[in-house]
C-alpha positions in Angstrom: 0.0 0.0 0.0 1.4 3.3 -1.0 1.4 6.4 1.2 -1.1 8.1 -1.2 -3.4 5.1 -1.0 -3.2 5.1 2.8 -3.9 8.8 3.0 -6.9 8.3 0.7 -8.3 5.5 2.8 -7.9 7.5 6.0 -9.8 10.5 4.5 -12.6 8.3 3.0 -12.9 6.3 6.2 -13.1 9.4 8.4 -15.7 11.1 6.2 -17.8 8.0 6.0 -17.6 7.3 9.7 -18.4 10.9 10.6 -21.4 10.9 8.3 -22.7 7.5 9.5 -22.4 8.4 13.2 -24.3 11.7 12.6 -27.0 9.7 10.9 -27.2 7.2 13.8 -27.5 10.1 16.3 -25.7 11.0 19.5 -25.7 9.2 22.7 -23.6 9.8 25.8 -21.4 7.0 27.0 -23.3 6.8 30.2 -26.5 6.1 28.3 -25.1 3.4 26.0 -26.7 0.0 26.3 -24.8 -3.2 25.7 -26.0 -3.3 22.1 -24.9 0.3 21.5 -21.5 -0.6 22.9 -21.0 -3.7 20.7 -22.3 -1.8 17.6 -19.8 1.0 18.2 -16.9 -1.4 18.6 -17.8 -3.3 15.4 -18.1 -0.1 13.4 -14.7 1.0 14.7 -13.2 -2.4 13.8 -14.6 -2.2 10.3 -13.2 1.3 9.9 -9.7 0.1 11.0 -9.8 -2.7 8.4 -10.8 -0.3 5.7 -7.8 2.0 6.6 -5.1 -0.6 7.2 -6.0 -3.8 5.2 -5.0 -3.2 1.5 -6.6 -6.6 0.6 -10.0 -5.0 1.4 -11.1 -2.7 -1.4 -12.4 0.8 -0.4 -15.7 0.0 -2.0 -16.2 -3.2 0.1 -15.1 -1.4 3.3 -17.6 1.4 2.7 -20.3 -1.1 1.9 -19.6 -3.0 5.1 -19.8 0.2 7.2 -23.0 1.3 5.5 -24.5 -2.2 5.9 -23.7 -2.4 9.6 -24.9 1.1 10.2 -28.2 0.3 8.4 -28.7 -2.7 10.6 -28.0 -0.7 13.7 -30.5 2.1 12.7 -33.1 -0.5 11.7 -32.8 -2.3 15.1 -32.9 1.1 16.8 -36.2 1.9 15.1 -37.6 -1.5 16.0 -36.4 -1.0 19.6 -38.4 2.3 19.8 -41.6 0.7 18.3 -41.7 -2.6 20.1 -41.2 -3.3 23.8 -40.7 -7.1 23.1 -37.9 -6.3 20.7 -36.4 -3.8 23.2 -36.4 -6.4 25.9 -34.6 -8.8 23.5 -32.1 -6.3 22.2 -31.3 -4.3 25.3 -32.6 -6.5 28.1 -34.6 -5.4 31.1 -33.8 -3.5 34.3 -33.3 -5.8 37.2 -34.3 -5.2 40.8 -31.2 -6.2 42.9 -32.5 -4.9 46.2 -36.2 -4.9 47.1 -37.6 -3.6 50.4 -34.1 -3.8 51.8 -33.5 -7.4 50.8 -30.8 -8.5 48.3 -32.1 -10.5 45.4 -29.2 -12.9 44.9 -30.9 -14.7 42.0 -31.2 -11.4 40.2 -27.5 -10.7 40.9 -26.6 -14.0 39.1 -28.7 -13.0 36.1 -26.7 -9.8 35.6 -23.4 -11.5 36.5 -22.7 -9.4 39.6 -21.3 -10.5 42.9 -21.8 -8.9 46.2 -18.5 -6.9 46.1 -19.5 -5.4 42.7 -22.9 -4.4 44.1 -21.2 -2.8 47.0 -18.9 -0.9 44.7 -21.9 0.4 42.7 -23.7 1.5 45.9 -20.6 3.4 47.0 -20.6 5.3 43.8 -24.1 6.5 44.9 -22.7 7.5 48.3 -24.4 4.5 50.0 -22.1 2.6 52.3 -24.5 0.2 53.9 -27.1 -2.1 52.5 -29.4 -1.2 55.4 -29.8 2.3 53.9 -31.3 0.9 50.7 -35.0 0.3 50.0 -34.7 -0.4 46.3 -31.8 -0.7 43.9 -32.4 -1.3 40.2 -29.7 -2.3 37.7 -30.4 -0.4 34.5 -29.8 -1.7 31.0 -26.9 0.8 30.5 -25.1 -0.7 33.5 -25.9 2.1 36.0 -27.5 1.4 39.4 -30.5 3.5 40.5 -30.9 3.6 44.2 -33.9 4.6 46.4 -32.9 5.0 50.1 -35.2 4.1 52.9 -37.3 6.9 54.4 -37.4 7.4 58.2 -40.5 5.8 59.6 -41.1 8.5 62.1 -39.8 11.9 63.0 -36.8 12.1 65.3 -36.5 14.2 68.4 -33.3 16.0 69.3 -32.6 13.3 71.9 -33.1 10.6 69.2 -30.6 12.4 67.0 -28.1 12.7 69.8 -28.4 9.0 70.6 -28.1 8.1 66.9 -25.0 10.2 66.5 -23.4 8.5 69.5 -24.2 5.0 68.1 -23.0 5.9 64.7 -19.5 6.6 66.0 -18.9 3.0 67.2 -17.4 2.1 63.8 -16.3 4.4 61.0 -17.9 2.3 58.3 -20.2 -0.7 57.8 -18.2 -3.9 57.5 -19.2 -7.2 55.9 -18.9 -10.3 58.1 -20.7 -12.9 56.1 -20.7 -13.4 52.4 -22.7 -16.3 50.8 -22.8 -18.3 54.0 -19.1 -17.9 54.8 -17.9 -15.9 57.8 -15.2 -13.3 57.2 -13.2 -13.9 60.3 -10.6 -11.3 59.6 -13.2 -8.5 59.5 -14.7 -9.7 62.8 -11.3 -9.5 64.4 -10.8 -6.0 63.1 -14.0 -5.0 64.9 -12.9 -6.9 68.0 -15.8 -9.3 67.6 -15.9 -13.1 67.5 -18.0 -15.9 66.1 -19.9 -16.3 69.4 -21.2 -12.7 69.1 -22.2 -13.3 65.5 -24.1 -16.4 66.4 -25.9 -14.6 69.2 -27.0 -11.9 66.8 -28.2 -14.4 64.2 -30.2 -16.2 66.9 -31.9 -12.9 67.8 -33.0 -12.6 64.2 -34.3 -16.2 64.3 -31.6 -17.5 61.9 -30.5 -20.9 62.9 -27.5 -21.4 60.6 -24.8 -19.2 59.1 -25.3 -21.2 55.9 -28.7 -19.6 55.5 -27.2 -16.1 55.3 -26.4 -14.6 52.0 -24.9 -11.4 53.3 -24.4 -9.7 56.7 -22.6 -6.6 57.8 -21.9 -4.9 61.1 -23.2 -1.3 60.8 -21.7 1.8 62.2 -23.9 1.7 65.3 -22.8 -1.9 66.1 -26.0 -3.6 65.0 -26.0 -6.5 62.4 -27.7 -6.2 59.1 -28.6 -9.6 57.7 -29.9 -10.8 54.4 -30.9 -14.4 54.1 -30.6 -16.6 51.0 -33.3 -17.2 48.4 -35.2 -13.9 48.7 -37.9 -13.8 46.1 -39.8 -11.1 44.3 -43.5 -10.8 44.9 
């Protein structure tokens, strides 16, 4: 491939890609669904082949770009018109936390573990599962969170007691994950397995193996989520 041919390919690919992306419309990265992401990568790959692979003619490269873009636009139109098609192409939002309970079977469907969910919550300035009423995993990979509302108004004395309790630990700490006790975290909190078992008994939980997730909150209480929560 000569330098002139390479320069020609670059110019043609750039103009073609710019034109097609304008036709497809703009969408912020934060709003991209999995389909948008895959489509964008594919178009980029086709463009790279058009520029660098001399065995692919300019005509065929442009036809490939136009063809893929046409399919993308067509599916986008179908996506707007049909909810069933939208569910197939983009998927559905998933409720990962409902009424304060972690839906572990929903976590498995979206291929998230408890640590990944924790990370997504921290991005929303939520540092304890006990603060969450609902958490919904959107089709673009973002997590929408609705925090719990206070059940009753707090008096000044209530606020004072709450502030004192909240200073026992600096942050909520997980102590059980998928039925397994995290002994190192208990030791950091100066707690032991006996204390943990007593707290579970108070919650009418007979076995640690029944617990999907548990964390010691800042006020020293234990938040527990059992396995096999179901949506109703």
